[in-house]
N, C-alpha and C positions, 0 to 999 in steps of 0.2 A: 784249249788256249785260243783266244781270239786274235787274229792277225792284225797287224797295223793297218792294212788296207781296209779290213772290215770295220775297225774302230773309226777310221777316217770317214767311211761311208755313213756310219751312224751319226757322227758329228755333223756331216754335211746336211743330213736330213733334219737335224735338230736346230741348226744355226740359220734360221730363217726369220726375218722380222725382228722387232725389238726384243721379244722374249728370247729369240735365238742368240742375239748378241750377249745377253746376260749369261746364257748357257755356255757360250763359247768361252767367256771369261772364266766361268766356273770350271771349264775343262782345261785350265792353265794355258789358254791361248795357243794350243797346238795348231800348227799349220794345216790347212785343208787343201785337197787336190784342186779345188776351184781357185784358190788363191795362187797356187803354184802355176796354174795355166795362164794367169795374167802376166807373169814375168817373162822377160826376154830370155833368149838363149844365153846371152852373156851373164845375166843375173843368176840363172840356174847354174851355169858353169862356175861362177865365182863361189857359190856355196859349196860345190863339190871340191873345188881347188882348196878352199879354206880348210876342208877336212882331210886334205892330202890325197884326194882322188883325182887322177888324170884321165879324162875321157874325151874322145873325139868321135866323129861320125863313123869311121871305119871300125874302130874298136867296139863301139856300142852295137853296131849292126852285127858284128861277129858274135858278141856275147848274147845278143837277143835270140840267136838261133838255138841257144842252149837253155834258156829260161823262159817259161811261159808267162811269168809275171815279173813286173818290175820289182816287186817286193822280194822275190826269191833271188833275183839278180843283185839287189842291194845287199842282202845278207852275205852273198858270196864276195862281192867286191869290197865290202868293209874288211873282211878278213884278208883278202888277196892284197889289197893296197895298204893294209895296216892303217886304216883310217883313224883319225883323231876325232872321236865322237864327243869331245869336250870343247872343240874349237868354236862352235857356234851354238846358240840355244836350239834345242830340239833337233840336233844334228842328225840323228837316225831317221827321223821323219823327213827332214829335208833331203837326205840322200836318196831315199826311194821315190819321193815326190819329184825330185829333179830328174832322176832317171826315167820315171814314167812319162813325164812331159817331153823330154828330149827324144825318147824312143818314138812317141807318137809323131813328132815332127820330122825326125831324121830317117826313121825306118817304118813308114806307114804300111809297108808290105808285110811287116812282122807284128801283127796285133798282139796285145797282151790281155791277160785276164782282167786287168783294170779297165781297159777299153770295153771289153765284152760286158762287164758288170754295169758300167755306165750306160751303155746302149740298152741293155735289158731294163734297167731302172727307168730310163727316160721313157721307154715304151709303156711301162706300167703306169707312169705318171700321166701320160697322154691318154691312155685308156680310161683312167679315172675321171677324166673330163670329157669322155665320149669322142675324142679325136682319134678315131680308129685308123684313118688313113695315115696320119702322121706317125702314130704308134707303130704301124706295120712298116712304115718307111725306116724307122730306127731299127726295128727288129730284122728287117732285111739286111741291113748293115751288120747287125749282130750275128745273123746266120752266116754271113760271109766270113766273119771272124772265127766262128766255130769251125768252118770248113778249113781255113788256113791253119788254125791251131791243131786240129786233128791230123792234118797232113804234115805239119812241121814237127810235131812231137810224138806222133805215132802212139797215141793212147790206145789201149786195147779195146775200149768201148766208151760209150757216153757215161756209164757208171764210173769208169776209171777216171775220165776227164772231170766229172763232177767232184770226185774225191779230192783231186788236186785243186780244183777251182775254189771250193769252199766258200761259195758266194751266198748272198742273202736268198737267192732263188736257185732251186735245182735246175740245171740245164735241161734235163729230161722233161720236167713239168712245164718249164717255159716254152720248150719246143712244141708241146701239145697245145698250149695256150695260143701260140703264134699261128699254128695251123687252123685252129678254130676261129681266131680273129680275122683271118683273111676271107672267110666265107662270104660275108656281106659284100666286101669289096669285089670278090670274084664274080658274084651274081650280077654286078653292074658294070664290070670292066673286063674286057678280054685280056688286057695287059696284066691285070691282077690275077685273072684265072690262070694265065700262063706262068706267072710267078708262083702261084700256089701249087701248080702241078710240079714245077721243078723242086720246090721245097719238100713236098710230100715224097717225091721219088728219091730224094737224097736222104730224107729222115727215116723212111721205112726200114732200110737195112740196118741203120744205126740203132733204132729202137728194138729191132728183132734180137739184138745181142745183149739186152739189159735184163736185169733181174725182174723188173715189173712189166715185161713185154706183153704178157697176156692181158694185163689191165689196160694198156694204152693203145695197143695195135688196132683194135676195131675202129676207133675214132679216126686214126690216121689213114687206114685203108678206105674208110668211107669218104674222107676228104679227098683222097687221091682219085677215087672213082668219080666223085662229083666234078673235080677239076677236069678230068678227061671228057666228061659229058659237055662241060661248059665250052671247051675248045673244039668240040665236034668229033672226038675220038670214041665213037660208040662201041666199037669192038673192044678197045682197051678198057673202057668203063665196065662193060659186061664181064670181062675176065676178072677185074678187081672185085666187083660185086660178088661174083660167083665164089672167088677165093675167100672173101670175107665171110660170106654166109655159110660156106662149107665148113669153115673153122668155128664160126660162132653163129649157128642158125637162129638163135634166140636174140640176136642183136636187132631188135625190132625196127629201130629208126632206119636201118639200111634197107629193109624191105620197102618201107614207105618211100624213101628217097629214090630208090631204083625205079619203082613204078611211076612215081610222079614225074621223074625226068623224061619218061617216054610220053607224057602228056604235054610237055612243054612245046609250044609252037616252034617250028624250025625244021632243019633237015632231019633231025632224029625223032620227029613226032610220029610215034607208032602206037596208036591207042590199043590195038589188039595185043601187042606185046605188053603194054602196061597192065592190061587186065590179067594176062597169064601170070605175071609176076605178083600182082596183088593177090590173086587167089592162092598162089603158093605161100605167100607170106602169112595168110590168115591162120595157117596151121601153127605158126610159131609166135605170132605177135601178141603183145599185151592188149588189154581192152582199148587203151587210148590209141595205140597204133592201128588196131583193127578198124577203128572209126575212120582213120585216114585211108586205109585200104578199101573199105566199103565205099568211101566217097569217090575213089578212083574208079571202082567198078560201076558205080551209079553214073558217073560222067561218061564213061565209055559206052554203056548201054543206051543212055539217052541219045548220044551222038550217032549211034548205029541203028536208031529207030527200033529199039527193043524196050518199049515203055514198061511192060510188066516186070522185066528183070531190073530195070532202073528203079522202079518203085520198091521192089523187094530189097534192093541194096540200100536204099534210103531208109527203109524201115529197120533194117539190121543195124545201121549206123545209129539211128535214133534210139533203138532199144539199148544199145551199149552205152550211149550217153546218159540215158535215164538210169541205167543200173549203177552208173558211177555218180549219179546226181550232178551231172555236168551238162550245161546247155550245149546243144548241138553245134552252135556257132563257135563256141570256145573249143569244142572237141576238134573241129576242122582246123582251127588255127594252131592246135598243139603240135 
């Protein structure tokens, strides 16, 4: 059974432009959350009062502690207050929409699933037009909602929260997308690197407790290690990389990332260590990742005035590229 909030979200997506107007009419002109948000508090309260529901800020704040969504709160209050759902057109929609908007305004410290869903959707919309920074800004707020919802309602796991959430996007998959989306920002901004570090540290224990942990954890561990490197925590990065590759030694990208980070100019620039890691990774890596690792080795050898070894490493990289029928330049960028 599709929830009213899910139906409303689908209608929101459809009701854009002239064609959307026709679709909205075809949907019997049911109210949308975007419409409800344009109304004043008094207008929203009038709709609730017309249905026999009495609400004020203290009562709503108290109730919001017990319901993670405005929709679930609306179902309860309709029964509790014996609401007259024939008093106004689309009364059941207006009850939960009014409660959702008033909760956002009166109790912002108690986010709802509706707010979380909106922030996640806004982020994906922004990503679709390559506005990564704005998308991650929305998703940072969404992550704060997740933290508050987890604390306020004591879900057993992200899987448990996902089941209750029943959104268009799984929270677990969105969380992984969020971590990946912050990479480019973190590479160019220490503030975003610090933000990425915090998100990964908070996300890792949550993902460890879900059914698909083994599928998602390597990417999150890699992101955490990269974030540690970016803010200058070399020892912490090494520990996370070691843990990640001890558990998943064939996670090729991690070997390449680890070695390449020690070639990055800065306080953690250690070419010798980069070479050691790259040679360790060759045993486990795929052909495309081996090309990256041989490139690290070639760079280190050239810088250390070891021309014969540098040439041998370059030949090994080119041989792998030729075997895959891939140009060497493309292989380096992979």
